[in-house]
C-alpha positions in Angstrom: -166.7 -87.8 33.5 -167.3 -85.5 30.5 -169.9 -83.6 32.5 -167.5 -83.2 35.4 -164.8 -82.0 33.1 -167.1 -79.4 31.5 -168.4 -78.3 34.9 -164.8 -77.8 36.2 -164.0 -75.8 33.1 -167.0 -73.6 33.5 -166.2 -72.9 37.2 -162.6 -72.2 36.3 -163.6 -69.6 33.7 -166.1 -68.0 36.1 -163.4 -67.8 38.9 -160.9 -66.4 36.5 -163.3 -63.6 35.4 -164.2 -62.9 39.1 -160.5 -62.6 39.9 -160.0 -60.2 37.0 -162.9 -58.2 38.1 -161.5 -58.0 41.6 -158.1 -56.8 40.5 -158.8 -54.8 37.3 -161.7 -53.3 35.5 -163.2 -50.3 33.8 -166.2 -47.9 33.5 -169.5 -49.8 33.8 -171.9 -46.9 33.6 -172.5 -43.2 33.4 -174.9 -40.7 35.0 -175.6 -37.8 32.6 -178.1 -35.0 33.2 -180.1 -37.3 35.6 -180.1 -40.3 33.3 -178.1 -43.5 33.9 -176.5 -45.2 30.9 -175.4 -48.8 31.2 -171.8 -49.3 30.0 -170.7 -52.2 27.8 -170.6 -55.5 29.6 -167.1 -56.9 29.1 -166.6 -60.6 28.5 -170.0 -60.7 26.8 -170.8 -60.7 23.1 -171.6 -57.2 21.7 -174.6 -58.7 20.0 -177.7 -57.4 21.7 -175.9 -54.9 23.9 -177.2 -51.3 23.9 -174.9 -48.6 25.2 -173.4 -45.1 24.7 -170.1 -46.8 25.4 -167.8 -48.4 22.8 -166.9 -52.1 23.2 -164.2 -53.1 25.6 -163.5 -56.8 26.0 -161.2 -57.3 29.0 -160.6 -56.1 32.5 -156.9 -56.4 31.9 -154.8 -53.2 31.7 -153.0 -51.9 28.6 -149.3 -51.8 29.6 -147.8 -50.4 26.4 -148.3 -46.6 25.9 -147.9 -47.2 22.2 -150.7 -49.8 22.0 -152.9 -49.5 19.0 -156.0 -49.8 21.2 -155.0 -47.2 23.7 -157.7 -44.8 22.5 -160.7 -46.7 23.7 -159.5 -50.1 24.9 -159.8 -53.5 23.2 -161.4 -53.5 20.7 -163.1 -50.1 20.7 -165.6 -51.0 18.0 -169.1 -49.5 17.8 -172.0 -51.7 18.7 -173.8 -51.4 15.4 -177.6 -51.0 15.9 -177.0 -51.0 19.7 -174.7 -48.0 19.6 -176.2 -44.9 21.3 -175.0 -41.3 22.0 -176.1 -39.4 25.0 -177.3 -35.8 24.5 -175.8 -33.4 27.1 -175.5 -29.6 27.3 -172.1 -28.0 27.5 -171.3 -27.2 31.1 -173.1 -30.2 32.4 -171.6 -32.8 34.7 -170.9 -36.4 33.8 -170.2 -39.1 36.4 -168.5 -42.3 35.4 -168.9 -45.4 37.6 -166.2 -48.1 37.8 -166.5 -51.6 38.9 -165.3 -52.2 42.5 -161.7 -51.0 42.2 -158.8 -52.1 44.4 -156.0 -49.8 43.1 -155.6 -46.4 44.8 -152.3 -45.2 43.4 -152.3 -43.2 40.2 -154.0 -40.4 38.3 -157.4 -40.0 36.9 -157.7 -38.4 33.4 -160.7 -37.4 31.3 -160.5 -36.6 27.6 -162.9 -35.6 24.8 -162.5 -35.8 21.0 -164.7 -34.1 18.3 -166.0 -36.3 15.5 -166.1 -34.8 12.0 -169.4 -36.6 11.4 -171.2 -39.2 13.5 -169.1 -40.6 16.3 -170.5 -44.1 15.5 -168.6 -44.1 12.2 -165.4 -42.7 13.6 -162.1 -44.5 14.2 -161.0 -43.5 17.6 -157.3 -43.9 17.0 -157.5 -41.2 14.2 -159.2 -38.6 16.4 -157.5 -35.6 18.1 -158.1 -35.8 21.9 -158.1 -33.0 24.4 -158.0 -33.3 28.2 -160.8 -31.7 30.2 -160.0 -33.0 33.7 -157.2 -34.6 35.6 -156.0 -35.2 39.2 -152.9 -37.0 40.4 -151.1 -37.0 43.8 -153.3 -35.0 46.1 -151.1 -34.9 49.2 -148.3 -36.8 50.8 -145.5 -38.8 49.2 -145.6 -41.1 46.1 -146.0 -44.5 47.8 -148.1 -43.5 50.8 -150.0 -40.3 49.8 -153.5 -39.7 48.8 -154.1 -40.1 45.0 -157.0 -39.2 42.7 -157.6 -43.0 42.2 -157.9 -43.3 46.0 -160.5 -40.5 46.0 -162.4 -42.3 43.2 -162.5 -45.5 45.2 -163.7 -43.7 48.3 -166.4 -41.9 46.3 -168.3 -45.1 45.4 -165.9 -45.9 42.5 -167.0 -42.8 40.6 -165.6 -39.7 39.1 -167.5 -36.5 38.2 -166.4 -34.1 35.4 -167.9 -31.0 33.9 -167.9 -30.5 30.1 -166.4 -27.1 29.3 -169.3 -24.7 29.1 -168.0 -22.9 26.0 -167.4 -26.1 24.0 -168.9 -25.9 20.5 -171.9 -28.1 19.9 -171.4 -31.4 18.0 -170.7 -35.1 18.4 -167.9 -36.1 20.7 -166.3 -39.0 22.5 -165.6 -38.8 26.2 -162.7 -40.9 27.4 -162.2 -41.8 31.0 -158.8 -43.2 31.9 -157.1 -44.5 35.1 -153.3 -45.0 35.1 -152.4 -47.4 37.9 -148.7 -47.1 38.9 -148.6 -49.3 41.9 -146.4 -51.8 40.1 -142.8 -50.6 39.7 -142.0 -49.4 36.2 -145.0 -51.1 34.7 -147.9 -48.6 33.9 -151.4 -50.0 33.7 -153.8 -47.9 31.5 -157.5 -48.4 31.8 -159.3 -46.3 29.1 -163.0 -46.5 28.1 -165.0 -44.3 25.7 -168.6 -43.1 25.5 -170.4 -41.2 22.7 -172.0 -37.8 23.3 -174.0 -35.2 21.4 -173.1 -31.9 23.0 -175.6 -29.0 22.7 -175.3 -25.3 23.5 -174.3 -22.0 22.0 -170.6 -22.2 22.6 -168.0 -22.0 19.8 -164.7 -22.8 21.5 -162.5 -25.6 20.2 -159.0 -26.6 21.5 -156.0 -26.5 19.2 -152.3 -26.9 19.1 -150.6 -28.5 22.0 -153.9 -29.3 23.7 -154.5 -32.0 21.1 -153.0 -35.5 21.1 -153.5 -38.8 19.3 -153.8 -42.2 21.0 -151.5 -43.9 20.6 -149.0 -41.0 20.6 -150.1 -39.0 23.5 -147.9 -40.9 26.0 -144.4 -42.2 25.9 -142.6 -44.8 28.1 -140.0 -42.1 28.9 -142.6 -39.7 30.3 -141.8 -39.2 34.0 -145.4 -40.1 35.1 -145.7 -43.2 33.0 -142.7 -45.5 33.7 -142.1 -44.8 37.4 -141.0 -46.7 40.5 -142.8 -44.9 43.3 -141.2 -47.2 45.9 -137.7 -46.0 45.1 -138.8 -42.4 45.8 -140.5 -42.7 49.3 -140.1 -39.0 50.2 -141.0 -37.4 46.8 -144.2 -35.3 47.1 -144.8 -34.4 43.5 -146.0 -36.3 40.4 -146.2 -35.2 36.7 -149.5 -36.3 35.1 -148.8 -37.5 31.5 -150.5 -36.1 28.5 -151.4 -32.5 27.5 -152.5 -29.7 29.7 -156.2 -29.5 30.6 -158.3 -27.4 28.2 -160.9 -25.5 30.1 -162.5 -23.7 27.1 
């Protein structure tokens, strides 16, 4: 009986994780300058994992725009001896791969943040983030149109972004984020972060209104955050939250 109880419990946990994976998720790997980097494996201990990605522990969304872990998800810690940083030249492309993703309504956003020293020792909630890429409602109306998240799904659950070519060299985080808005008035944020060492001869750095903190970059009152798309069936525009895109 004890064995049967333990077996049922194990199967239940496995099914729960499978259901979570089927409905939610995050970035599971990156392709950078021809090299593939394995992402952090959620629901597994960080001990022994090696990745450029910071730890994220759950497929569940963050639903509070003021959450303390909005910068790089729960819990956003570095992996200690297993923490890597990928070297990439400014102007290069980075492709982030997500687990099989069912949601197709919402924007895709990509941010970076410069570390004053090594990114491994940085606290991500204290950094200033700037947006390098975004896409929202591509065509059509809010509940039925084509969204960036739908394009991500159709493109093998991936999103490719170019690092600004004039960006100054240094250590940076890259932060990929999906904002699923298919549930009325309940935003679902899915952010994950990876560490980079950017090379090149550029000297540009964003400043002023291009920079935000997380939490702090979004508010529940933002028109693109708390939104009921189904009550606006003929609206054909959407305001992506956060700062303007900095292109160097």
